[in-house]
N, C-alpha and C positions, 0 to 999 in steps of 0.2 A: 641266360636261361634261368636265372635265379627267380624270376617272376613266377608266382604260383608254385614254387618248389620244382621247377622244371629241370630237365636234363636231356641231353642228346644221347640217344642209344647208338645210332650209327648214321653215317653220311656216306653216300656212294655216288660216283659219277659214271654214267654209261657213255662210252665214247663211240665215235664213228656211226652215229645215227644219221638218217637222211637229212634231218633238219638241224643237225649239230649235236653237241653234247647235251645230255639230260641229267639233272641232279635229283637224287632221291635222298630223303632223310626220314628217320623215325625218331620221335622225341616224346617226352613225358611232360604233361601239364597237370599238376595235381595228381589225381589217381587215374588219369586217362592216358592211354597210349595213342599217339597220333602219327600220321605219316603225311608227307608232302612230296610233290614232284614239281620240278620246274617246267615251264611251258615252252622252253626253247627260245630261239631268237625272234620269233614272231609275236611274242607276248609284249603288250604295251603296259608298262608299270602303272598301277593306279592304287587307290586306297582300299579296294575291296579284297576279300579273301573268302574262300569257302572251306568249311570243315565237314568231313564225313566221319561220323562217330558210329561204330558198331556197338549195338546193345543186345542184351539177351532177352529182354521182355518189354512189354508196353509200360510197365511200371518204371523201368529205366528211362524210357522216352519221356514220360511225364515228369520224372525227377529232374532230368536235364533241361527240359523245355521250360 
């Protein structure tokens, strides 16, 4: 996680879900706090990923976009 000054805040596994275990993680990249969740056993690994970033204003959207 050294890339972009990143660090992991927490990592949690939810057990006994109908589709199996689910993994949750919150991490930092630069000055952004991000979270991710695993898609369970039905997920087919590929090169894509999606990020959802919460912002306070349209100016923040413009700056990040």
